[in-house]
N, C-alpha and C positions, 0 to 999 in steps of 0.2 A: 550441414553439420550441427551436431549435436555437442552442447555446452551444460555445464551447471556451475555456476559462480555462488558466491557467498560474502559473509561478512561476520565475524565471531563479535557475538554480542559483548564482550567485552574488550573489544577493541576500540577504541577512542570514545568512549563513554564516562562520561563525568556526572556520577550520578547526582552529584550535590547542585547541576544546572538548575535555570529555573524552573518553574513550573512551566508545561505546553500547553496552547490552546491550540483548537482545530478552526481555520477559516472555512468559510463555505460559499465558492463562486456560483452564482449563477453563471449556465453556460447557454449563448443561445447560437444557434449554425443547424444545418440538417444533416451531414453523415460524419460520421467517423469510422475508421474502420475497428473492427471488433476491439482488434491487439494494435491499441496505439498508446501505450506506456513510453516508447523509447521516442516518437515521433513527439509526444505529447513532452516529455524532458527536452527535447532538443531544442523545442518551440521558444521554452522559457529561456534555455541556456542564449539562444538567437536574441532575446531580450534583455538578458540581463546574466554574463557568463560568471556570476558571483555565486549563483547557485550551485555549481559546481564543486564550492570548496566548505560546502554547508553538509555534513556528514548526518546534521542533526534532523535533517528536513525527510519529513514524509510527506508522497504526493499518490493518491487516490486516482485511479484512473475514471475515465466519467461515465457515468451506466447511460443506458439507454435502451431500444425497443430492437433486438436481433432481428436481421432481415434473411438471416440464412445463408446468405451470400458473402460471408466474411465483413458485412458494416452494422452497425448501428445506426437507427433513428435517434436523432433528439429530441427529446420532448422537454414539458415546460419542470419536469422533475431532472432534469440532467444537470449536473454541476460538478465542480471540481474540489476537490477535498484537499486541504495542505493541511498537516500538524506539524506548530513549529515551537522553540522554545519561543518564550514571550520578547525577550531582545529581538528576535527576529522578524517579528510582526511587520515591520516597518517594509522589507525584504519582500516577504510575500504581497503585501499590499499592492506592490507596484503592480502586479497583474489586474487590479484593476481597470476598467474601460479598453484594455487591451486587446488585439487580436493577434489570435496566433493562428499559422500556416500548418497545417500537418499534412503533408504530401500534397495532393491535388484538394484537401479540405481547410476549411477555414473556420474557426470559431469565435465568436465575442465572450467576452469576461467582463460578468458584471460585479456590481460592488459586493463584498462578502459578507457576511455575518459571522460574528466571532463568537466562538461556544466556550467554555471550561468541558474537560473532560470530567467524565462521571463513570463511577464503576458499576462491571456487571460481571456476575459470577462467572461468567462463559462468555470469551470473545474467539470471534471466527475472523480467517483472512480469506479470501479465496485462493490467493499462491502464494505460499513461501518457496523461496532456491535457497538450497543450501549447496556451498562447492564442491563438488565430489560425492553426492550425495542424490541420487537420482533412482534410488530403490526405494520402496516404502519402509522396509524394517531400518535399513540405514539410514535413512532421512530423519526416521523417529527418533534413533540414538542421539544422532548430532542437535536435533532442534532439543531435545531434551537435556543436554549440556548446555546448550547455548541459555534457556532457563536456569538452570544452575549457576551459570556467572552472573548472571540476572540477582541471583538470590531470588526466585519466584518459585514456591511450591503448590504444584499443579498437576492437573490429568492432563498430556497430548494426543491428539489423535488424528488421524486423517479418515474423513467419513467418506462412506461407498456411494457408488451411483446407482443408478437403478437397476443395472446390470452384477450390482453388488461387487464391484469393481474400485479400489482404490481412487478418490478425483485426484487425478494426474492434471498438471495443467502446463501449460507452452506460454513462453513469450521470446518475441522475435526481439534481437538487437545486433543491427548490420545481418551478416549472413548468417548468426548464429542461431540455432533452438535451443532457450536455454529451458531444462524440464524441474516442473516445482509440484507444488501440492496443496491442495486446498487443506487448512490446518486448523482445527479446532483446540482451545487451551478451557478445559472446565475448573472446578473447584477452587477458583481465583479470590481470593480476599481482597477487600479493597483496595488494598494499598498496593499489590500485587496486579490487580488489574489495571488499574492508572500508570504502573511501571510498564507492564506490558504494550498499552496503548503510545504510551511517548515514545517507547525503544525499539519495538517490534524484534524480528527475530529474522535471521535469513540474508538475504542481500538482495541488489535493485530497490531500494525503498527509495528510491527516486523517480523509479517504472510502475511504480503499483504495487509489488509485491511486499509482504510482510506487511500490512497496512489491517490492523486489526480491529474490528467492530463487534458490539455486541449483538449476539444472536438474539433471536425473535422469543422473548420470553424473559429477556433479563432484565436487571432492575431499572434498566435508563432505557427501554424499549418501549 
């Protein structure tokens, strides 16, 4: 079953909230499913259900080396990145030292390093999902609307793959396949860059979506 879901950037957002930080937790383990955003979120919920209520928390999926068989191999650089407003640092820090089971796989979460967000003129998210917008042109219009809602002035685009097709991505949530796109936002001012890193756009930000990182060549890379 195919579905697309999202979140209006103007909903549940108080732009006067505390500054955000990023916690980077080292991760130890052997393998994870390549598509593990939903399982990772569920693993955190099993440790502390409070995370369900926190709409301002963004969680990035864990990087690893793809084995071309639907899994990734974890390595010394594998980490879990979480962005939270400063008052929610204690909630995220509860992950430190914990084990999380994702299906048949188990990972150990280490002690995080904490970073402030730094501006970059170009940011990129591996996948952004917006409810009702699973085609490129419709998606871009909806994504631009969410940037406007945040008061961000920038250019938004979907990169193309080696075959010249728009980079369409999917995530699995229970029995649903959710469609999204890799998204690049360029021409950002410093303030707008920080704002986009804080709030993101689209939905499923507890599951790795809408999490923007500086592109290579950005000011903080």
